[in-house]
C-alpha positions in Angstrom: 0.0 0.0 0.0 2.8 2.4 0.9 4.4 1.6 -2.5 1.2 2.4 -4.3 0.9 5.8 -2.5 4.5 6.6 -3.3 4.1 5.8 -7.0 0.9 7.7 -7.2 2.5 10.8 -5.5 5.5 10.7 -7.8 3.2 10.5 -10.8 1.2 13.5 -9.6 4.3 15.6 -8.9 5.7 14.8 -12.3 2.5 15.6 -14.1 2.2 19.0 -12.4 5.7 19.9 -13.6 4.7 19.2 -17.2 1.9 21.8 -17.0 3.9 24.6 -15.3 3.3 27.9 -16.9 6.1 30.2 -18.0 5.5 34.0 -17.9 7.5 37.0 -18.9 6.6 40.4 -17.4 6.7 44.0 -18.5 5.7 47.3 -17.0 4.0 50.1 -18.8 5.0 53.5 -17.5 2.6 56.1 -18.7 3.0 59.9 -18.3 0.4 62.4 -19.3 1.3 65.1 -21.8 1.2 68.7 -20.7 -2.0 70.4 -21.7 -3.4 67.1 -23.2 -5.4 64.0 -22.3 -2.9 61.8 -24.3 -0.5 59.4 -22.5 3.2 58.6 -23.6 4.1 55.1 -22.7 7.5 53.7 -21.8 7.8 49.9 -21.8 10.1 48.2 -19.3 10.9 44.6 -20.1 13.8 44.6 -17.6 16.2 45.8 -20.2 19.4 47.9 -19.3 18.7 51.6 -19.4 21.1 54.6 -19.4 20.7 58.0 -17.7 22.6 59.5 -20.6 20.2 58.2 -23.3 17.0 59.6 -21.6 13.6 58.0 -21.6 12.7 55.9 -24.6 9.0 55.9 -25.4 7.2 53.5 -27.6 7.6 54.4 -31.3 5.7 53.6 -34.5 7.2 52.4 -37.8 8.3 56.1 -38.7 10.1 56.5 -35.4 7.6 58.9 -33.9 6.4 58.5 -30.3 3.2 56.6 -30.0 0.6 58.4 -28.0 -2.4 56.6 -26.5 -5.7 58.1 -25.4 -5.3 56.5 -22.0 -3.6 53.7 -20.1 -6.6 51.5 -21.0 -5.9 52.3 -24.7 -2.3 51.2 -24.2 -3.6 48.0 -22.4 -5.9 47.2 -25.3 -2.9 47.5 -27.6 -0.8 45.1 -25.5 -3.8 42.8 -24.9 -4.1 42.2 -28.7 -0.5 40.9 -28.4 -1.3 38.4 -25.7 -0.3 40.4 -22.6 -2.5 40.1 -19.4 -3.1 42.8 -16.8 -1.6 42.0 -13.3 -1.4 45.2 -11.2 -1.5 49.0 -11.5 -0.6 52.0 -9.4 -0.1 55.7 -9.9 2.4 58.1 -8.5 1.8 61.8 -8.6 5.0 63.9 -9.1 4.2 67.7 -8.9 1.1 68.1 -11.1 1.8 65.1 -13.3 0.5 61.5 -12.8 2.8 58.6 -13.7 1.0 55.3 -14.2 2.6 52.0 -13.7 0.9 48.9 -15.1 2.4 45.4 -14.7 1.5 42.9 -17.4 2.4 39.3 -18.0 2.4 37.0 -21.0 2.5 33.2 -21.1 5.4 31.9 -23.2 6.8 28.6 -24.1 10.0 27.3 -22.4 12.0 28.2 -25.5 10.7 31.8 -25.6 11.4 32.1 -21.8 15.0 31.0 -22.2 15.4 33.3 -25.2 14.1 36.3 -23.2 16.4 35.4 -20.3 19.4 35.3 -22.6 18.5 38.7 -24.1 18.5 40.3 -20.6 22.1 39.3 -19.9 
């Protein structure tokens, strides 16, 4: 009987490992434009940044900054690409709101390994 329980437990543990989900995360950092309702969004994938290069906002195919109507508009854009909302908070600096939205995306083991290699 103990042997049966041990085998069953081992089978359950190995099965759970097969269905483990892999996620990558990103953070959308949105700042409101002066005298406008539009939002400029910076995407943080965990990449290395530099103080000297300044803030890098999302750009379109022509190299112009992409402006969203709101953070929800930005989330809809990312949602179409498979990203899921996790958490959000806002920080007020002076008279400007800075929005932070954390997103996740389920990826394969191969995609996860590729993302981790890119970060290094």
